[in-house]
VMD Tcl script that draws the C-alpha trace (Angstrom):
set ca {
  {100.13 107.97 108.30}
  {99.82 104.86 110.40}
  {102.46 102.85 108.51}
  {104.87 103.63 105.68}
  {106.60 101.53 103.04}
  {109.85 103.01 101.71}
  {111.37 102.01 98.39}
  {113.77 104.66 97.16}
  {117.41 105.11 96.23}
  {119.87 105.70 99.02}
  {120.76 109.31 99.69}
  {119.92 112.42 101.65}
  {116.21 112.27 100.73}
  {115.88 108.76 102.09}
  {117.73 109.72 105.26}
  {115.36 112.67 105.76}
  {112.28 110.43 105.34}
  {113.59 107.82 107.81}
  {114.59 110.49 110.33}
  {111.16 112.15 110.18}
  {109.33 108.83 110.52}
  {111.43 108.00 113.58}
  {110.76 111.45 115.09}
  {107.01 110.99 114.56}
  {107.10 107.40 115.91}
  {105.64 106.06 112.69}
  {106.50 102.42 111.96}
  {107.88 101.64 108.53}
  {109.36 99.00 106.28}
  {112.25 99.86 103.99}
  {113.24 97.62 101.10}
  {116.48 97.62 99.20}
  {118.78 95.50 97.15}
  {122.37 95.15 96.15}
  {122.83 93.78 92.66}
  {125.92 93.21 90.55}
  {126.49 91.80 87.11}
  {128.78 88.80 87.13}
  {130.41 87.08 84.18}
  {128.02 86.37 81.33}
  {125.66 89.18 82.38}
  {124.21 87.08 85.20}
  {122.85 88.88 88.22}
  {123.90 88.24 91.76}
  {122.98 90.09 94.88}
  {120.54 90.36 97.74}
  {117.14 91.80 98.50}
  {116.56 93.30 101.94}
  {113.50 94.09 104.03}
  {114.07 96.17 107.16}
  {111.32 96.88 109.66}
  {111.32 99.73 112.17}
  {108.61 99.90 114.81}
  {108.21 101.80 118.06}
  {109.14 98.60 119.89}
  {112.25 97.95 117.79}
  {114.09 100.86 116.12}
  {117.67 100.86 117.37}
  {118.85 98.10 115.02}
  {118.26 100.31 111.99}
  {121.02 102.79 112.84}
  {123.20 100.76 115.20}
  {123.57 97.93 112.71}
  {123.37 100.17 109.63}
  {120.49 98.13 108.22}
  {119.42 100.94 105.87}
  {121.94 102.49 103.52}
  {121.86 106.23 102.99}
  {124.90 106.26 100.68}
  {124.37 105.77 96.95}
  {126.99 103.74 95.11}
  {126.35 105.05 91.59}
  {125.52 101.52 90.42}
  {123.73 101.95 87.11}
  {122.94 98.24 86.74}
  {119.40 99.04 87.91}
  {118.73 101.08 84.76}
  {120.22 98.51 82.37}
  {118.95 95.11 83.48}
  {115.32 94.13 82.91}
  {115.37 91.52 85.72}
  {115.52 94.36 88.25}
  {111.73 94.58 87.87}
  {111.45 90.97 89.05}
  {113.58 91.69 92.09}
  {111.56 94.82 92.88}
  {108.36 92.73 92.74}
  {109.91 90.14 95.06}
  {110.97 92.83 97.50}
  {107.49 94.35 97.47}
  {105.91 90.95 98.18}
  {108.34 90.34 101.05}
  {107.53 93.77 102.51}
  {103.78 93.08 102.41}
  {104.29 89.68 104.04}
  {106.34 91.35 106.80}
  {103.58 93.94 107.30}
  {100.92 91.21 107.48}
  {102.99 89.47 110.16}
  {103.15 92.70 112.15}
  {99.39 93.11 111.85}
  {98.79 89.52 112.99}
  {97.37 88.23 109.69}
  {100.29 85.79 109.34}
  {102.62 84.11 111.80}
}
mol new
graphics top color blue
foreach p $ca { graphics top sphere $p radius 0.5 }
foreach p [lrange $ca 0 end-1] q [lrange $ca 1 end] { graphics top cylinder $p $q radius 0.2 }
display resetview
């Protein structure tokens, strides 16, 4: 693999994938989100795109940019708008990758 996109729940499996990619010096982008239901069943939260390349890897672990701990939040299974946020995160990851490749500034 020359480049990897990661989109998976936090946990031991994700930690193993990230560790192996780092060991093999394979650049990757990991996406994630934190979503909560607020009053009136409105969503609030963040989407995150984290890039790890051979030139810049330390920030991932030093700043805990990627979570490996699941929080048991089942809102992802119950709220249809999660699909919209997943699509947004995917688009942001592809834009980041295109920037790395020099297609975009």
